[in-house]
Backbone as a chain_set.jsonl record, in Angstrom:
{"seq": "VNVASGEILFNNVGGTHSGPFTVASGTKLTLASGPSNTFNAGARVTGDGTLSVRGTQTATFNDIVNVGSLDVFGAGIANFNAASAIGAATVGPAGGTANFNAASSVGSLHVRGGGTVGGSGDLAVTNLTLNGGILAGTGAMTVSGATLISTNATDNPSGTPNQIVGKTVNNAGSLTQTGSDL", "coords": {"N": [[103.313, -49.073, 73.165], [100.227, -48.085, 74.359], [97.294, -46.81, 73.314], [94.751, -46.073, 75.098], [92.69, -44.36, 75.725], [91.377, -41.254, 74.49], [93.778, -39.248, 72.796], [97.045, -39.707, 71.5], [99.497, -37.511, 70.715], [102.053, -36.892, 68.553], [103.672, -34.249, 68.023], [105.776, -32.347, 66.162], [107.701, -34.154, 66.892], [109.979, -36.618, 66.285], [111.326, -39.865, 65.397], [112.626, -43.234, 65.85], [110.913, -46.215, 66.067], [110.442, -49.28, 67.83], [108.813, -50.983, 69.222], [105.455, -52.351, 69.731], [102.375, -50.605, 68.877], [99.191, -49.983, 70.118], [95.99, -49.042, 69.248], [93.126, -48.215, 70.587], [89.563, -48.647, 70.05], [87.818, -45.67, 69.255], [89.917, -44.019, 69.923], [92.964, -42.144, 69.112], [96.02, -42.101, 67.335], [98.244, -39.722, 66.563], [100.431, -38.348, 64.23], [102.142, -35.55, 63.709], [103.487, -32.966, 61.835], [106.934, -31.725, 61.802], [109.973, -33.645, 62.553], [110.614, -36.832, 60.935], [108.964, -40.033, 61.49], [109.819, -43.377, 62.031], [108.702, -46.622, 61.899], [109.89, -49.527, 62.803], [110.543, -53.1, 62.198], [108.564, -54.987, 64.357], [107.311, -52.826, 65.419], [104.515, -52.696, 65.038], [101.302, -51.308, 64.217], [98.232, -51.494, 65.59], [94.688, -52.109, 66.084], [91.308, -50.867, 66.704], [91.106, -48.15, 66.503], [92.054, -44.809, 65.313], [94.609, -43.894, 63.054], [96.493, -41.09, 62.384], [98.13, -39.033, 60.078], [99.657, -36.062, 59.512], [100.141, -32.55, 58.569], [103.526, -31.625, 58.177], [104.575, -34.117, 58.441], [106.365, -37.131, 57.852], [105.796, -40.446, 57.843], [106.992, -43.683, 58.168], [106.173, -46.992, 57.843], [107.349, -50.019, 58.64], [106.413, -52.401, 59.499], [103.365, -54.264, 59.977], [100.284, -52.434, 59.623], [97.292, -52.377, 61.038], [94.451, -50.998, 61.383], [91.392, -49.364, 62.501], [90.748, -46.943, 61.22], [92.229, -44.485, 59.005], [93.713, -41.335, 58.572], [95.139, -39.102, 56.342], [96.515, -36.075, 55.69], [96.985, -32.589, 54.666], [100.374, -31.85, 54.271], [101.18, -34.344, 54.939], [102.774, -37.551, 54.826], [102.431, -40.969, 54.453], [104.039, -43.966, 54.477], [103.6, -47.243, 53.719], [105.194, -50.083, 54.169], [104.852, -52.737, 54.652], [102.54, -55.459, 54.512], [99.263, -54.365, 55.028], [96.13, -53.673, 56.7], [93.334, -51.742, 56.567], [90.448, -50.32, 57.902], [88.863, -48.005, 57.118], [89.836, -45.269, 55.11], [90.889, -41.91, 54.693], [92.298, -39.726, 52.469], [93.65, -36.649, 52.062], [91.948, -33.534, 52.694], [93.874, -30.863, 51.083], [96.231, -31.919, 50.105], [98.38, -34.59, 51.11], [99.62, -37.885, 51.29], [99.406, -41.333, 50.782], [101.303, -44.101, 50.553], [101.264, -47.34, 49.48], [103.316, -49.891, 49.67], [103.411, -52.597, 49.757], [101.383, -55.503, 49.343], [98.128, -54.725, 50.268], [95.06, -53.844, 52.064], [92.054, -51.878, 51.995], [89.039, -51.008, 53.446], [87.041, -48.904, 52.973], [87.828, -46.301, 50.921], [88.593, -42.936, 50.608], [89.622, -40.495, 48.557], [90.608, -37.261, 48.312], [90.534, -33.705, 47.509], [93.216, -33.118, 46.465], [94.669, -35.136, 47.623], [96.804, -38.067, 47.543], [97.028, -41.439, 46.572], [99.367, -43.87, 46.344], [102.188, -45.934, 45.455], [104.021, -49.104, 45.305], [102.867, -51.528, 45.852], [100.134, -53.879, 45.472], [96.735, -52.934, 45.908], [93.826, -53.731, 47.54], [90.553, -52.681, 47.498], [87.429, -52.091, 48.984], [85.287, -50.15, 48.7], [85.48, -47.15, 46.826], [85.906, -43.665, 46.796], [86.552, -41.008, 44.76], [87.457, -37.78, 44.737], [88.665, -35.157, 43.564], [91.07, -36.329, 43.87], [94.191, -38.187, 43.562], [95.393, -41.016, 41.972], [98.164, -42.974, 41.915], [101.376, -44.515, 41.109], [102.935, -47.807, 40.855], [101.718, -50.139, 41.722], [98.799, -52.165, 41.401], [95.323, -51.297, 41.749], [92.443, -52.758, 42.997], [89.024, -52.571, 42.967], [86.324, -53.82, 44.631], [83.704, -53.279, 45.291], [81.666, -50.482, 45.306], [82.445, -47.691, 43.213], [82.865, -44.261, 43.249], [83.183, -41.423, 41.372], [83.659, -38.116, 41.689], [82.845, -34.58, 41.679], [82.458, -32.974, 43.873], [82.284, -29.975, 45.522], [82.416, -29.482, 48.256], [83.98, -31.525, 49.411], [86.231, -31.108, 47.954], [87.537, -28.435, 48.001], [89.635, -27.053, 46.801], [89.419, -27.525, 44.142], [90.871, -29.424, 42.748], [91.609, -31.546, 40.03], [90.403, -34.901, 39.411], [92.706, -37.579, 39.08], [94.354, -40.231, 37.417], [97.361, -41.642, 37.452], [99.484, -43.515, 35.905], [98.699, -45.753, 37.378], [97.138, -48.896, 37.497], [93.751, -49.473, 37.603], [91.408, -51.664, 38.602], [88.094, -52.199, 38.243], [85.809, -54.016, 39.774], [83.276, -53.812, 40.63], [80.497, -51.605, 40.944], [80.32, -48.48, 39.099], [80.066, -45.049, 39.428], [79.813, -41.884, 38.078], [79.835, -38.478, 38.77], [79.421, -35.187, 37.57], [82.006, -33.949, 35.371], [84.626, -34.719, 35.584], [87.565, -36.355, 35.175]], "CA": [[102.492, -47.931, 73.516], [98.815, -48.445, 74.305], [96.392, -45.664, 73.336], [93.546, -46.647, 75.671], [91.633, -43.344, 75.69], [91.806, -39.965, 73.965], [94.701, -39.145, 71.663], [98.469, -39.459, 71.696], [99.912, -36.611, 69.642], [103.468, -36.665, 68.329], [103.721, -32.99, 67.273], [107.176, -31.935, 66.077], [108.496, -35.18, 67.551], [110.312, -37.692, 65.367], [112.109, -40.923, 66.004], [112.546, -44.595, 65.356], [110.136, -46.999, 67.024], [110.682, -50.708, 67.663], [107.795, -51.742, 69.943], [104.107, -52.249, 69.156], [101.416, -49.561, 69.236], [97.8, -50.428, 70.066], [95.098, -47.886, 69.207], [91.798, -48.755, 70.914], [88.402, -48.031, 69.414], [87.491, -44.343, 69.764], [91.138, -43.271, 70.237], [93.717, -41.708, 67.939], [97.464, -41.904, 67.342], [98.463, -38.669, 65.577], [101.798, -37.951, 63.916], [101.902, -34.237, 63.101], [104.57, -32.006, 61.595], [108.253, -31.962, 62.357], [110.84, -34.728, 62.083], [109.912, -38.039, 60.518], [108.858, -41.178, 62.389], [109.987, -44.66, 61.368], [108.23, -47.751, 62.693], [110.645, -50.676, 62.319], [109.989, -54.414, 62.494], [108.167, -55.07, 65.756], [106.529, -51.626, 65.763], [103.231, -52.757, 64.336], [100.255, -50.433, 64.747], [97.004, -52.278, 65.461], [93.544, -51.729, 66.902], [90.141, -50.344, 66.005], [91.147, -46.694, 66.535], [92.458, -44.032, 64.137], [95.98, -43.442, 62.833], [96.438, -39.847, 61.628], [99.419, -38.477, 59.665], [99.269, -34.753, 58.98], [101.162, -31.506, 58.62], [104.719, -31.941, 57.389], [105.063, -35.397, 58.957], [106.551, -38.31, 57.02], [105.818, -41.637, 58.691], [107.292, -44.896, 57.42], [105.761, -48.166, 58.609], [108.029, -51.208, 58.124], [105.692, -53.549, 60.031], [101.961, -54.145, 59.596], [99.361, -51.463, 60.199], [95.917, -52.888, 60.966], [93.681, -50.071, 62.212], [90.027, -49.109, 62.068], [90.704, -45.853, 60.238], [93.448, -43.759, 58.681], [93.591, -39.997, 57.981], [96.404, -38.507, 55.898], [96.149, -34.811, 55.049], [98.023, -31.563, 54.681], [101.551, -32.351, 53.552], [101.551, -35.612, 55.565], [103.1, -38.682, 53.961], [102.469, -42.252, 55.152], [104.599, -45.029, 53.635], [103.305, -48.557, 54.283], [106.127, -50.996, 53.511], [104.471, -54.1, 55.011], [101.117, -55.717, 54.253], [98.446, -53.681, 56.021], [94.681, -53.752, 56.511], [92.743, -50.541, 57.154], [89.002, -50.349, 57.73], [88.441, -46.85, 56.321], [90.929, -44.312, 54.973], [90.668, -40.651, 53.991], [93.561, -39.094, 52.08], [93.28, -35.307, 51.681], [92.244, -32.522, 51.684], [95.11, -30.072, 51.15], [97.339, -32.83, 49.883], [98.451, -35.837, 51.858], [99.981, -39.012, 50.438], [99.52, -42.669, 51.366], [101.962, -45.02, 49.627], [101.188, -48.739, 49.879], [104.42, -50.54, 48.966], [103.217, -54.037, 49.93], [99.971, -55.838, 49.134], [97.361, -54.246, 51.415], [93.632, -53.691, 51.805], [91.324, -50.794, 52.644], [87.608, -51.232, 53.266], [86.446, -47.737, 52.323], [88.9, -45.351, 50.624], [88.131, -41.645, 50.101], [90.78, -39.696, 48.154], [89.959, -35.983, 48.01], [91.213, -32.43, 47.686], [94.648, -33.157, 46.2], [95.302, -36.291, 48.261], [97.357, -39.046, 46.612], [97.283, -42.819, 46.97], [100.348, -44.417, 45.416], [102.998, -47.031, 45.953], [104.338, -50.208, 44.405], [102.116, -52.722, 46.224], [98.746, -53.96, 45.035], [95.816, -52.473, 46.941], [92.439, -54.205, 47.408], [89.653, -51.696, 48.093], [86.028, -52.484, 48.844], [84.576, -49.004, 48.113], [86.369, -46.037, 46.517], [85.394, -42.361, 46.382], [87.62, -40.158, 44.231], [86.902, -36.436, 44.614], [89.834, -34.282, 43.548], [92.177, -37.155, 44.328], [95.162, -38.689, 42.594], [95.808, -42.406, 42.116], [99.455, -43.041, 41.226], [102.24, -45.615, 41.521], [102.975, -48.979, 39.979], [100.858, -51.206, 42.227], [97.425, -52.131, 40.894], [94.232, -51.147, 42.706], [91.242, -53.48, 42.603], [87.853, -52.148, 43.74], [85.35, -54.907, 44.515], [82.351, -52.78, 45.543], [81.232, -49.285, 44.576], [83.382, -46.606, 42.936], [82.227, -42.983, 42.956], [84.071, -40.368, 40.912], [82.814, -36.965, 41.949], [83.436, -33.233, 41.671], [81.787, -32.308, 44.977], [83.099, -28.851, 46.004], [82.576, -29.555, 49.714], [85.121, -32.397, 49.682], [87.356, -30.714, 47.122], [87.444, -26.975, 47.88], [90.708, -26.517, 45.958], [89.088, -27.762, 42.741], [91.855, -30.326, 42.147], [90.962, -32.547, 39.174], [90.703, -36.315, 39.637], [93.767, -38.031, 38.179], [94.938, -41.568, 37.531], [98.677, -41.434, 36.847], [100.304, -44.716, 35.865], [98.161, -46.835, 38.21], [96.077, -49.72, 36.943], [92.606, -49.58, 38.506], [90.464, -52.692, 38.169], [86.809, -51.993, 38.894], [85.022, -55.248, 39.698], [81.947, -53.514, 41.154], [79.766, -50.572, 40.219], [81.018, -47.218, 38.882], [79.198, -43.903, 39.256], [80.549, -40.624, 37.896], [79.042, -37.253, 38.775], [80.268, -34.135, 37.012], [82.705, -34.334, 34.145], [86.036, -34.622, 35.914], [88.471, -37.485, 35.356]], "C": [[101.039, -48.34, 73.34], [97.986, -47.166, 74.408], [95.036, -46.203, 73.786], [92.382, -45.667, 75.694], [92.215, -42.06, 75.126], [92.741, -40.084, 72.781], [96.13, -39.024, 72.167], [98.927, -38.692, 70.474], [101.425, -36.482, 69.646], [103.556, -35.432, 67.439], [105.144, -32.457, 67.326], [108.084, -32.872, 66.84], [108.73, -36.289, 66.532], [111.065, -38.775, 66.092], [111.916, -42.241, 65.314], [111.907, -45.437, 66.449], [110.348, -48.482, 66.745], [109.659, -51.571, 68.388], [106.417, -51.502, 69.373], [103.312, -51.062, 69.701], [100.025, -50.163, 69.101], [96.915, -49.201, 70.196], [93.67, -48.414, 69.389], [90.698, -48.013, 70.163], [88.091, -46.688, 70.073], [88.698, -43.509, 70.145], [91.905, -42.955, 68.964], [95.207, -41.62, 68.26], [97.758, -40.927, 66.216], [99.943, -38.341, 65.465], [101.684, -36.667, 63.116], [103.185, -33.436, 63.016], [105.911, -32.503, 62.115], [109.004, -33.132, 61.772], [110.043, -35.988, 61.777], [109.911, -39.093, 61.624], [108.981, -42.444, 61.561], [109.599, -45.758, 62.338], [108.878, -49.006, 62.112], [109.929, -51.98, 62.614], [109.733, -54.511, 63.991], [107.321, -53.895, 66.201], [105.232, -51.603, 64.974], [102.231, -51.843, 65.018], [98.931, -51.149, 64.498], [95.912, -51.723, 66.367], [92.434, -51.135, 66.068], [90.099, -48.822, 65.971], [91.657, -46.097, 65.238], [93.941, -43.71, 64.179], [95.883, -42.209, 61.953], [97.853, -39.353, 61.348], [99.114, -37.165, 58.967], [100.413, -33.754, 59.095], [102.325, -31.881, 57.729], [105.343, -33.257, 57.82], [105.227, -36.417, 57.835], [106.695, -39.486, 57.969], [106.009, -42.86, 57.813], [107.031, -46.095, 58.32], [106.365, -49.408, 57.951], [107.485, -52.492, 58.734], [104.208, -53.283, 59.741], [101.256, -52.996, 60.313], [97.965, -52.025, 59.962], [95.084, -52.051, 61.915], [92.278, -49.896, 61.644], [89.947, -48.017, 61.035], [92.046, -45.152, 60.147], [93.067, -42.419, 58.092], [94.986, -39.546, 57.582], [96.038, -37.222, 55.172], [97.211, -33.757, 55.276], [99.176, -32.068, 53.841], [102.01, -33.684, 54.121], [101.781, -36.706, 54.541], [103.172, -39.924, 54.835], [102.92, -43.312, 54.159], [104.385, -46.362, 54.339], [104.135, -49.589, 53.523], [105.902, -52.449, 53.895], [102.969, -54.244, 54.759], [100.287, -55.139, 55.387], [96.976, -53.822, 55.675], [94.057, -52.599, 57.286], [91.25, -50.563, 56.868], [88.5, -49.251, 56.821], [89.598, -45.86, 56.28], [90.46, -43.086, 54.211], [92.03, -40.031, 53.736], [93.211, -37.762, 51.446], [92.286, -34.788, 52.707], [93.6, -31.854, 51.936], [96.329, -30.96, 51.011], [97.24, -34.044, 50.771], [98.7, -36.982, 50.904], [100.05, -40.283, 51.263], [100.099, -43.587, 50.3], [101.916, -46.426, 50.196], [102.21, -49.502, 49.04], [104.464, -52.044, 49.201], [101.726, -54.295, 49.741], [99.19, -55.522, 50.404], [95.888, -54.157, 51.046], [93.072, -52.52, 52.602], [89.846, -51.047, 52.381], [86.956, -50.119, 52.479], [87.536, -46.685, 52.166], [88.312, -44.104, 49.995], [89.374, -40.8, 49.83], [90.235, -38.379, 47.641], [90.926, -34.82, 48.122], [92.713, -32.45, 47.503], [95.377, -34.274, 46.915], [95.741, -37.299, 47.211], [97.465, -40.403, 47.277], [98.191, -43.411, 45.915], [101.026, -45.632, 46.006], [103.13, -48.159, 44.958], [103.591, -51.494, 44.743], [100.701, -52.689, 45.679], [97.834, -53.619, 46.208], [94.409, -52.963, 46.617], [91.55, -53.245, 48.182], [88.225, -52.194, 47.915], [85.236, -51.374, 48.169], [85.528, -47.836, 47.978], [85.556, -44.802, 46.17], [86.587, -41.511, 45.981], [87.015, -38.787, 43.964], [88.051, -35.434, 44.703], [91.071, -35.019, 44.017], [93.03, -37.66, 43.187], [95.489, -40.132, 42.951], [97.066, -42.57, 41.281], [100.219, -44.278, 41.697], [102.083, -46.813, 40.618], [102.112, -50.13, 40.459], [99.442, -51.046, 41.706], [96.45, -51.942, 42.046], [93.034, -51.9, 42.155], [90.116, -53.079, 43.549], [86.772, -53.202, 43.527], [83.908, -54.441, 44.693], [82.025, -51.596, 44.666], [82.383, -48.294, 44.398], [82.565, -45.375, 42.579], [83.308, -41.993, 42.563], [83.241, -39.105, 40.896], [83.589, -35.662, 41.802], [82.759, -32.378, 42.737], [82.692, -31.23, 45.575], [83.308, -28.876, 47.507], [83.789, -30.391, 50.082], [86.377, -31.977, 48.927], [87.349, -29.202, 46.915], [88.517, -26.358, 46.983], [90.416, -26.698, 44.475], [90.082, -28.658, 42.03], [91.147, -31.354, 41.268], [91.321, -33.972, 39.62], [91.739, -36.763, 38.622], [94.129, -39.477, 38.476], [96.225, -41.52, 36.729], [99.485, -42.721, 36.963], [99.79, -45.886, 36.68], [97.086, -47.584, 37.435], [94.982, -49.836, 37.987], [91.631, -50.57, 37.882], [89.172, -52.504, 38.947], [85.96, -53.241, 38.692], [83.6, -55.042, 40.203], [81.256, -52.478, 40.294], [80.609, -49.301, 40.11], [79.988, -46.124, 38.634], [80.075, -42.674, 39.116], [79.565, -39.473, 37.913], [79.942, -36.115, 38.33], [81.006, -34.672, 35.8], [84.21, -34.457, 34.358], [86.688, -35.99, 36.101], [89.597, -37.366, 34.376]], "O": [[100.66, -48.877, 72.299], [97.969, -46.514, 75.451], [94.265, -46.722, 72.979], [91.222, -46.078, 75.683], [93.41, -41.802, 75.267], [92.537, -40.902, 71.883], [96.394, -38.324, 73.145], [98.772, -39.15, 69.342], [102.012, -36.019, 70.623], [103.518, -35.558, 66.215], [105.66, -32.151, 68.4], [109.112, -32.456, 67.374], [107.776, -36.837, 65.979], [111.406, -38.628, 67.266], [111.167, -42.369, 64.345], [112.311, -45.379, 67.61], [110.426, -48.902, 65.591], [109.64, -52.785, 68.188], [106.217, -50.556, 68.612], [103.539, -50.588, 70.814], [99.711, -50.782, 68.084], [97.062, -48.413, 71.131], [93.084, -48.983, 68.468], [90.893, -46.888, 69.703], [88.1, -46.576, 71.299], [88.536, -42.395, 70.642], [91.557, -43.424, 67.881], [95.601, -41.13, 69.318], [97.551, -41.248, 65.045], [100.62, -38.09, 66.463], [101.195, -36.673, 61.986], [103.883, -33.254, 64.013], [106.01, -33.542, 62.767], [108.729, -33.57, 60.655], [108.943, -36.186, 62.293], [110.722, -39.06, 62.551], [108.337, -42.582, 60.521], [110.102, -45.819, 63.46], [108.467, -49.492, 61.058], [108.847, -51.985, 63.202], [110.593, -54.155, 64.798], [106.68, -53.955, 67.25], [104.898, -50.61, 64.327], [102.29, -51.625, 66.228], [98.548, -51.385, 63.352], [96.185, -50.964, 67.297], [92.595, -50.921, 64.867], [89.138, -48.253, 65.454], [91.697, -46.761, 64.202], [94.468, -43.302, 65.214], [95.264, -42.257, 60.89], [98.678, -39.262, 62.257], [98.406, -37.138, 57.96], [101.483, -34.049, 59.628], [102.123, -32.405, 56.634], [106.53, -33.483, 57.584], [104.356, -36.559, 56.977], [107.604, -39.52, 58.798], [105.285, -43.056, 56.837], [107.589, -46.204, 59.412], [105.96, -49.806, 56.859], [108.044, -53.566, 58.507], [103.847, -52.189, 59.306], [101.586, -52.642, 61.444], [97.515, -52.135, 58.822], [95.009, -52.345, 63.108], [92.003, -50.225, 60.49], [89.182, -48.12, 60.076], [92.874, -45.207, 61.057], [92.204, -42.346, 57.217], [95.913, -39.599, 58.39], [95.338, -37.255, 54.16], [98.2, -33.983, 55.973], [98.953, -32.665, 52.788], [103.12, -34.124, 53.823], [101.089, -36.787, 53.527], [103.886, -39.943, 55.838], [102.276, -43.535, 53.134], [104.92, -46.59, 55.424], [103.825, -49.929, 52.381], [106.685, -53.314, 53.502], [102.228, -53.262, 54.79], [100.565, -55.386, 56.561], [96.612, -54.057, 54.523], [94.224, -52.489, 58.5], [90.831, -50.795, 55.734], [87.788, -49.522, 55.854], [90.266, -45.636, 57.289], [89.735, -43.19, 53.221], [92.819, -39.834, 54.659], [92.55, -37.726, 50.408], [91.818, -35.571, 53.534], [94.349, -32.214, 52.844], [97.33, -30.782, 51.705], [96.147, -34.474, 51.14], [98.084, -37.061, 49.842], [100.679, -40.311, 52.321], [99.471, -43.826, 49.268], [102.461, -46.684, 51.269], [102.0, -49.732, 47.85], [105.458, -52.692, 48.874], [100.904, -53.404, 49.956], [99.541, -55.99, 51.487], [95.505, -54.36, 49.894], [93.526, -52.207, 53.702], [89.441, -51.272, 51.24], [86.375, -50.365, 51.422], [88.105, -46.225, 53.156], [87.619, -44.18, 48.98], [90.094, -40.431, 50.758], [89.491, -38.352, 46.66], [91.987, -34.924, 48.738], [93.431, -31.856, 48.306], [96.602, -34.356, 46.824], [95.151, -37.391, 46.135], [97.935, -40.513, 48.409], [97.842, -43.454, 44.735], [100.515, -46.272, 46.925], [102.466, -48.189, 43.922], [103.674, -52.462, 43.987], [100.133, -51.621, 45.449], [98.12, -53.968, 47.353], [93.863, -52.654, 45.558], [91.759, -53.017, 49.374], [87.85, -52.66, 46.84], [84.573, -51.624, 47.162], [86.299, -47.55, 48.894], [84.634, -44.865, 45.357], [87.517, -41.317, 46.763], [86.168, -38.634, 43.084], [88.366, -34.928, 45.78], [92.017, -34.403, 44.508], [92.658, -37.58, 42.017], [95.824, -40.434, 44.097], [97.045, -42.332, 40.074], [99.757, -45.001, 42.58], [101.225, -46.844, 39.737], [101.799, -51.023, 39.671], [98.94, -49.929, 41.582], [96.709, -52.368, 43.171], [92.648, -51.715, 41.001], [90.228, -53.223, 44.767], [86.352, -53.455, 42.397], [82.983, -55.143, 44.287], [82.094, -51.678, 43.44], [83.187, -48.085, 45.306], [81.685, -45.428, 41.719], [84.242, -41.749, 43.327], [82.241, -39.018, 40.184], [84.82, -35.646, 41.802], [82.516, -31.191, 42.522], [83.766, -31.549, 46.086], [84.301, -28.331, 47.989], [84.551, -30.014, 50.972], [87.471, -32.448, 49.236], [87.178, -28.73, 45.791], [88.329, -25.26, 46.46], [91.086, -26.097, 43.635], [90.131, -28.65, 40.8], [90.181, -31.975, 41.712], [92.411, -34.212, 40.141], [91.676, -36.387, 37.451], [94.201, -39.892, 39.633], [96.21, -41.377, 35.507], [100.098, -42.985, 37.997], [100.418, -46.945, 36.664], [96.23, -46.974, 36.795], [95.237, -50.244, 39.12], [91.102, -50.35, 36.793], [89.155, -52.634, 40.171], [85.458, -53.499, 37.598], [82.802, -55.979, 40.209], [81.405, -52.467, 39.072], [81.502, -49.07, 40.925], [79.142, -46.246, 37.749], [80.97, -42.443, 39.929], [78.581, -39.474, 37.173], [81.12, -36.089, 38.687], [80.663, -35.729, 35.27], [84.984, -34.315, 33.411], [86.399, -36.697, 37.066], [90.485, -38.218, 34.351]]}, "num_chains": 1, "name": "protein.A"}
């Protein structure tokens, strides 16, 4: 499947995928609500565009995901079971879970409004913003650039506290905390 312009929306559509998906710059592949989607070996998702998982959708990726950006929000769950590389990722608001179960990397990670980043794989992050987000799982997270821990009400309207639950976070860069929430 080649997303060359606009958006391909899988709304209330589930299934098992075995072929590759290419998401061009400025386009979006959206998995929203309904039955789950499983991307098996050979169903890699690549390109400079955006992968979005939202609503009640559970998407499981068993091949690499290398995209420009990732959005996971609402009750959406994205399980990455193969090494993946994402330019920028936003998890939340209103929940949303991204589980990295293989060693992966994210350039800029923003976890907000009850969103959760978990999983058993190690995650290398260049810059991290935690604003009402939850870091969980057994895989370690290493941040090489800037980390911002914030209580900004605009990004966290639900007032969810920042939480680190069982995850080792190695901060190799700078750390800034605003507010008193961690």
